[in-house]
Structure formats: C-alpha cells, structure tokens
N, C-alpha and C positions, 0 to 999 in steps of 0.2 A: 426430731420430727421426721417421719417417713413421708416423702412427697409422692413417690411413685412406687408401685410394687406390682409384680406379676403374680397372680394367684394360681398359677398352673400347679396341678397335682402330680405331674409326671416326675419320674425319678431323675434327680439331678446329680451328675457325677462331680462337676466342678463348681465351686463358688469362687468367682474371680473378684477379689476385693481391691479396690483402688482408692487410696486416700487422696483427697484433693484440697488444696488451699490456694484459691485464686488462679489456678492453672487450667482454665477451661479450654483454651485453644489447643494445647497439645493433647488433652484428653479426647478431643474429637477424633484425632487420628488414631489414638489408642483403641477407641471403640470401633472404629472402622476396621482395624485389623482383627478384632474379635469376631465380628459378624462375617468376615471373609474366611474363617477357619474351614478347612476341608477334612472330611472323614473323621471329624472329632466327635467326642462324646458330648452328651448334653451339658449345658452350663447355664449359669445365671451370672449376672454382673451386679455387684453392689458398689455404689459410689458413696464413700464416706466423706461428706463435706465438712471439713474441720473449721467451720465458722468463716467461710469466705466472705468477702465484702458484699457480694451479691449472690443470690441464689442461682442455681443452675440455669443457664440461658436456654432459650428455645432450641438452639441447634444441638444441645446435649439431650434435652428431653425427647426430641424426635426419635432418638435411638430406641425408645420403648416400642416403636413399631417394628423393629428388626430383631430384638432379642429380649429375654426376660431381664428387666432392669429395675433395680431399687435404688433410690437416692435418699440417703439419710443425712439430714442436716442438723448440726448441733453447734453450740458455742465453741470457740477456739480453745482446745485443750491439749494440742500436740498430736503428732502423727501416730504415736503408740496408742493413745486412747481412741483415735479415729479408726484405726485398723481393728482394734478390739471390738468396737461397736459393730463393725462390719461382720466380724466373726459371729457375734451374738445374733445377727439377723440372717445368717447363712442357712441354706437348706442342703447344700451339697455334701458329699462324702469326703471330698478333698478340697482344702482351702488353697487357693492360688493367689499370691500377692504380686502385683505389678505396680509400677509407678505410672503416673499420668503421662509422662513423656516417653513411654515405652510402646513398642509395637511388636506384636507376635507375628512370626512368619506363619504362612498359611497352614502348615502341617504341625504347628507347635503342640496344640492340645492333643492331636492324635498320637504323636510321639510320646508325650507325657503319659497319656492313658495307657499305652502299651507297656511303658517302663514300670508304672505303678502296678500293673497286673502281673508283670514278669518277676518283680522283686517284692513279694509280700513281706519280707523280713525288714524292710526299711520303711520308716515313717516320714522322713524328711528328704526333700528333693531340691537340688539346686539346678535351675535351668541354665542353658548355655547363653551367655550374654555377649553381645557384640555392639560396636559403635556404628553410627550411620555412615561415617567416612565422607560426608558431603563437604565438610569444611575442616579447618584446623582443629576445632574442638572435637568434632566427630572422629577424626583420625586419631587424635590424642586419646579419646575414650576407648577406641578400638584397641590401640596399643596397650593401654593400661589394663583393660579387661583380659586381653589375650595373655599378658604376662602373669597376672594374678591367677587365672584359672589353670594355666600350665604349671605354675610354680607350686600351687597348693593341692593339685590333684594327686591322690594316692594310688598305689598299685592295685588296691582292691576296688577301685571305682568310686570311693567316697572322696570328699573334698573338704579341706580345712578352710572353707570360705563360704560366706553366706551373704547374699545381696538380695534385698526384697524387690529389686527391679524385676526379678523373676525367681520366685521361690514357692514351693508347695509343701503342704503338710496334710497327712491323713487326719481327718477330724477326730477319729477315735483316740489320737494321741494328745488331744487338746482339752483343757478344762474350759468349756465354752464361756461360762460365767466370768471366770478370771481373765480370759483372753489369752493371746499368744505373747504379746509384748508387754514388758514392764513399763507402766506409765511414767516411772521416774526417769527413764531415758528419753529425753526430749530430742536428742539427735543421736546418730549412730546406734539406733535401736536394734538394727539387724546385727551389728557387732556384739551388742550386749546379749542378744539371743544366742548367737554363735558361742559365746563364752559359756553360757548356761548349758548348751548341748555338749560342749567339750568337757565340762565338769561331770556330765552324766555318761560320757563315753559314747555319745551318739553324734556322728558326723553326717551331714547331708550326702545323699547319693547323687552323683553328677549325671545329668541327662544331656549328652552332647548334641543330640539331634532334635531337642526341643529348644528352639532358638528364639530369643527375645532381643530386639534391637533397641538400644537406649539412644534416643535422639535428643541431645541436650539443646534446647532452643535459646542458647545464650552465647554472647561473644566471649572472647578470652578475658577481657576486662571485667565483664559481669560475673564470670565464673570466679575470678579472684576475689571480687567483692563478696560473693556468696560464701566462699571459703573462709574469709576473715570473720564474717558474721557467725559462722557455724563453729569456729574453733573452740570458743569457750564452752559451749554446750557439749561438744564432742569430748573435750578434755575431762569434763565432769563424768561423762559416761565411762571413760577409760579408768578413772579413779574408782568407780564402782566395780568395774571388772577386776581391777587389782585387789580390791577388798575381798573378792571371791577366792583369791589365791590361784587364779588361772593365768598361766603364761600365754599371752595372746600376741603381743607385739613381736614383730620379727626382729632378729638380732641385726646389729650393724653389718655383719658379714653377709647375711641374707639380703639386706637392703642393697648393698653394693653389688652383689651378684645379680639381683633383679634389674638394677639400673643398667648394668653392663649388658644384660640379656636384651633389654629394650633397645639399647643403642645399636646392637647388631641387627635386631629385627627391623628397626627403623630404616637401616641401610639396605636391607634385602627386599623388603616389601614396599608397598605403595604409600606407607605412612608419611615418610619424609622426616628429616631431622627436626623440622620445626615442631612436629607433634611430640617428639622426644623432649624438647626443651619445655614445652607446655606442661607435660606430665611431671617431669622432674622439678620444674619451677613450683607447681602447685603442691607437690608432696614436700618439697623443701620448705615452703612457707608454712605448711601445717606442722612440720617437725620443729621449726624454730619457734613458732607460736606456742606449741605445747611445752617447750622448755621454759619459755617466758612465763607461761601460766603457772608452772610448777614452782618457779623461782619466787614469784610474788605470793603464791599460796604458802610456801615455806616461811617467807618473811612474816606473813600475817600470823601464822601459828606460833612463831618465836616471840613476836611482840604481844 
C-alpha cells in the first residue's frame, strides 16, 4: 500500500530507498540530513515499510512538506523484498540505498552526482561510510568501517566491499521487476549482492567524498544481542554465496592483519582501545557462531 506520493513530473536523478522495520526514530534524523543537502541534484525519497508494528507516525509523514516522499507499506517479508519494492516504485535514474540509522553529510549527493557523471563506465558506487564517534559503539563502528574500506580499496578506485548503508546503482543496470536484492537472503543481503557482482567481474567504484554517517542507536549489549539473533540468517546467506563458487570470506592471515591494523589505529586516533575490543569481540562472536552453525549443520546432514 502506498500511503503518500509526490506526483511531480520533474526529472529526478536520485531515488533514495530506505527500508524500515520499526525504526522510525532514527529515520527522522536520516530524512533531516536529506533535506539539508546542498548543491545536490534532484531526488525523491522512498520509504519501504517492511510490516512495522505501526504505520509511519506523523513526525515522519510531515517530511512530505519538505521533499518528494513516498511511503510504501506491506506485510513483513524481509529487507531484500522491502528494498526491491522501493526499486519498483522509483522514478530516478540512480538508485541510492541507505539505512534508517544513517545520515548523509550535506554535500553527499552533490559529490555522488559528480562522480557518476565523471565515470560513465561504472554502474555501481560504494559511498564513504563513517561512524558517529559519539560513544563506544559509534567509535567502534568508525574503526571497523575505516579498516574495511582501507583494506578492500583497490588501486583502480574500485572496492571489494559493499554496504547498503550507502550504496548507489544506475537504474539502467537493474531489472526493475526482479529488483536488486535476492529475497532468499534475509540477512547480509548486501554481501550476497557483492558476491554476485564479483562473479560478474563488476566491483563498486568507491566515492570517498560522498560521506554517510552510520549512527547506531544501540548499547554494546544490545548490539551483541542483535548480532546473536542475526548470525543464523547470515550463515545461511554465506552458504548461498559458497554455492556460487565465489571466494568472499577473508583468509585468516588477512583477518589477523586487519585486527592488528585496527589495534594500531585505535592507539593513534581518538577511537580508544575500548572501541577495538568492541569490534574484535563482535567479530569474534560472529566467527565462533558461524563455526558452531556449520558443525551442527554437518551433523544434521550426516544423520
């Protein structure tokens, strides 16, 4: 069901698609960052409500007064399906995916528009992601993102990393009816898409001056709980990636090198060692859980 829609006929460059599931409060700040964009190209915002407990509250609907905004509400089917429905409702030439708890810096869309115009040979663009650094979780996220983007950036400007907290695609590269994301991936859907692009030899082009801030509105304990809930679904997605024959996971040597790199960065910058322990603790938990999942999966197959 489409609750609100702007019927403007002006040419739209960007369709900004935000999948939402009960996270209306952080979405308010995300929308605020969009209407504050400077020198940017035209855009529309599509909120894909994946069956939240309540419909979009009034403080979200009021943003229709500030920007072209469409709210699509449907029964809970997963983030991949929600984003695909946003794609189907889009009018823009470029699809931009962000999360509800993300905020664009004021010149983000202008920088992205320039890069897309300057590099017509690329269809996929990874925006520069940072953490908010306001608390331990924010500093840990900044440390994690900085390490990943530095480690996976290639000499030709492309990057072996994809995160839908800030990711763009030319619409001409998309089958609109089928969508961008495979609905079978209920978690780690961006990783699954990355594996597909790697299989085709198409890596996203990194846009360092189009910056998106990922502000995680959770405590350390809440993050760990969320990680535990997500591990099973993410492990299933990684099994699907393995079935494609794509080598995606980093080696143990690469993992150790990245952990050491983060340790040195945590000492030199304002992150603090506590941020390093949070990042490595969360990643260690995921790694252990993935081994446990594979062990019990192997036992079931044998029996």
